[in-house]
C-alpha positions as CSV (number, residue, x, y, z in Angstrom):
1,M,8.4,13.5,-14.1
2,V,8.9,13.5,-10.3
3,R,5.9,13.9,-8.0
4,P,6.0,17.1,-6.0
5,L,6.9,16.7,-2.3
6,R,3.9,15.9,-0.1
7,I,3.4,18.4,2.7
8,H,2.8,16.6,6.0
9,Y,0.8,18.1,8.8
10,P,-1.3,16.8,11.7
11,G,-4.9,16.1,10.7
12,A,-4.1,15.9,7.0
13,I,-6.8,14.0,5.0
14,C,-5.2,12.1,2.1
15,H,-6.3,10.1,-1.0
16,I,-3.6,7.5,-1.6
17,T,-3.3,5.1,-4.5
18,G,-0.9,2.3,-5.0
19,R,-0.2,-0.1,-7.7
20,M,2.2,-2.8,-8.8
21,L,4.8,-2.1,-11.5
22,G,4.1,-3.6,-14.9
23,G,1.2,-3.6,-17.3
24,W,-2.4,-3.8,-16.2
25,Q,-3.3,-6.5,-18.8
26,S,-1.1,-9.2,-17.4
27,Q,-2.3,-11.6,-14.7
28,R,1.3,-11.7,-13.5
29,D,1.3,-8.0,-12.7
30,R,-1.8,-8.0,-10.5
31,L,-1.3,-6.6,-7.0
32,F,-4.0,-9.0,-5.7
33,R,-4.0,-12.3,-7.5
34,D,-6.7,-13.9,-5.3
35,N,-8.6,-13.4,-2.1
36,S,-5.7,-14.5,0.0
37,D,-3.7,-11.5,-1.3
38,R,-6.6,-9.2,-0.5
39,W,-7.1,-10.5,3.0
40,R,-3.4,-10.3,3.8
41,F,-3.3,-6.7,2.5
42,L,-6.3,-5.8,4.7
43,A,-4.5,-7.4,7.7
44,C,-1.4,-5.3,7.0
45,L,-3.6,-2.2,6.6
46,E,-5.4,-2.9,9.9
47,Q,-2.0,-3.4,11.7
48,G,-0.7,-0.1,10.2
49,V,-3.8,1.8,11.2
50,E,-3.3,0.6,14.8
51,D,0.4,1.1,14.9
52,F,0.5,4.6,13.4
53,G,-2.8,6.0,14.8
54,V,-4.1,6.6,11.3
55,R,-7.9,7.1,10.7
56,L,-9.0,5.1,7.7
57,Y,-12.2,6.4,6.2
58,L,-12.5,4.4,2.9
59,F,-10.6,1.8,1.0
60,C,-11.1,0.2,-2.4
61,L,-9.1,-2.8,-3.6
62,M,-8.9,-3.5,-7.3
63,N,-6.9,-6.2,-9.0
64,H,-4.1,-3.9,-10.0
65,Y,-4.2,-1.1,-7.5
66,F,-5.8,0.2,-4.3
67,H,-7.3,3.5,-3.0
68,L,-7.2,4.7,0.6
69,L,-8.8,7.8,2.1
70,L,-7.3,8.5,5.5
71,E,-6.4,11.1,8.1
72,T,-3.0,11.3,9.7
73,P,-3.4,13.0,13.2
74,Q,0.3,12.6,13.8
75,A,1.6,13.7,10.4
76,N,3.2,10.3,9.8
77,L,1.9,9.3,6.3
78,S,5.3,8.4,4.9
79,R,6.1,6.0,7.8
80,F,2.6,4.4,7.6
81,M,2.8,3.9,3.8
82,Q,6.4,2.6,4.0
83,S,5.3,0.0,6.6
84,L,2.2,-1.0,4.6
85,N,3.9,-1.4,1.3
86,A,6.9,-3.2,2.8
87,A,4.8,-5.7,4.7
88,H,2.6,-6.5,1.7
89,T,5.5,-6.7,-0.8
90,V,7.5,-9.1,1.4
91,Y,4.4,-11.3,1.7
92,F,3.5,-11.1,-2.0
93,N,7.0,-11.8,-3.2
94,R,7.5,-14.9,-1.0
95,R,4.0,-16.3,-1.7
96,H,4.3,-15.9,-5.5
97,G,8.0,-16.7,-5.8
98,R,8.9,-13.3,-7.2
99,P,12.6,-12.5,-7.3
100,W,14.1,-9.8,-5.2
101,P,15.5,-6.9,-7.2
102,S,19.2,-6.6,-7.3
103,L,20.7,-3.4,-5.9
104,G,23.7,-3.1,-8.2
């Protein structure tokens, strides 16, 4: 089932969750395998908050997923999340030798 479109507007307060594809039981499918992964994610998050003018109120990092509570004064949630997810994914895949998905 497809998620409904998110309505963007200035000043929106959003609860965001993100996780890695795969099963939660596997060590291989963890979003954060160690503290280096967590620190790098937080650095990417800090850079995104600065670049996109997002107000971050709360965050929670679990092994397999994360939660963010934030406000988007400029209605730019999609661009912020795309930047955050791309930056962390590139780092994670390179560090852990994960293959890039084929596009066809």
